[in-house]
C-alpha positions in Angstrom: 107.8 -0.6 82.5 109.8 -3.0 84.6 112.5 -1.4 86.8 116.1 -2.7 86.9 115.8 -4.0 90.5 112.8 -6.1 89.4 114.7 -7.5 86.5 117.7 -8.3 88.7 115.5 -9.9 91.3 113.7 -12.1 88.7 117.1 -13.1 87.2 118.5 -14.0 90.7 115.4 -16.0 91.5 115.7 -18.0 88.4 119.4 -18.5 88.8 119.0 -19.7 92.4 116.2 -22.1 91.6 118.4 -23.7 89.0 121.5 -23.9 91.3 119.8 -24.9 94.5 117.3 -27.4 93.1 116.5 -29.6 96.1 119.5 -28.9 98.3 118.0 -25.9 100.1 120.2 -26.3 103.2 123.4 -25.6 101.3 122.2 -22.6 99.2 124.8 -20.3 100.8 127.6 -22.5 99.4 126.3 -21.8 95.9 126.3 -18.0 96.1 129.6 -17.7 94.3 128.2 -19.7 91.4 125.5 -17.1 91.0 127.7 -14.1 91.6 130.1 -14.8 88.8 127.6 -14.9 85.9 125.8 -11.9 87.3 129.1 -9.9 87.3 129.6 -11.0 83.7 126.2 -9.7 82.5 126.3 -6.4 80.7 124.3 -3.5 82.1 121.6 -2.0 79.9 122.9 1.5 80.8 126.6 1.0 80.0 126.7 -2.2 77.9 129.6 -3.2 80.2 129.6 -5.9 82.8 130.8 -5.2 86.4 134.0 -7.0 85.6 134.6 -4.8 82.6 134.1 -1.7 84.5 136.5 -2.7 87.3 139.1 -4.8 85.5 138.8 -3.7 81.9 137.8 -7.2 80.6 135.5 -10.1 81.3 137.0 -13.1 83.1 136.4 -16.5 81.6 136.6 -18.5 84.8 136.8 -18.0 88.6 140.5 -19.0 88.4 141.2 -15.7 86.5 140.4 -13.9 89.7 142.9 -15.8 91.9 145.9 -13.7 92.8 149.3 -15.2 92.4 150.9 -15.5 95.9 154.4 -14.5 94.9 154.8 -13.1 91.4 158.6 -13.1 91.7 158.7 -16.9 91.8 157.4 -17.2 88.2 159.7 -18.7 85.7 161.0 -16.7 82.7 159.3 -19.2 80.4 156.0 -18.8 82.1 156.2 -15.0 81.8 157.1 -15.4 78.1 154.1 -17.7 77.5 151.7 -15.4 79.4 152.7 -12.5 77.1 
């Protein structure tokens, strides 16, 4: 039987090979591209992703994680559309 760390390491290896391709010197700049989909992947034990456990839902893009600098500056119309 294959352990969970082995599965994770194999998945990471494949993901990094696809992302890095031939630009091995800039691999560290691509880490966030690998982190996001890994945090979206459901766990076999819980059937929930890391994002679902922490935030209660999966985020669709990295922009969903960006905090709003000053929420008091939002317009009334923007708040209405967001709801």
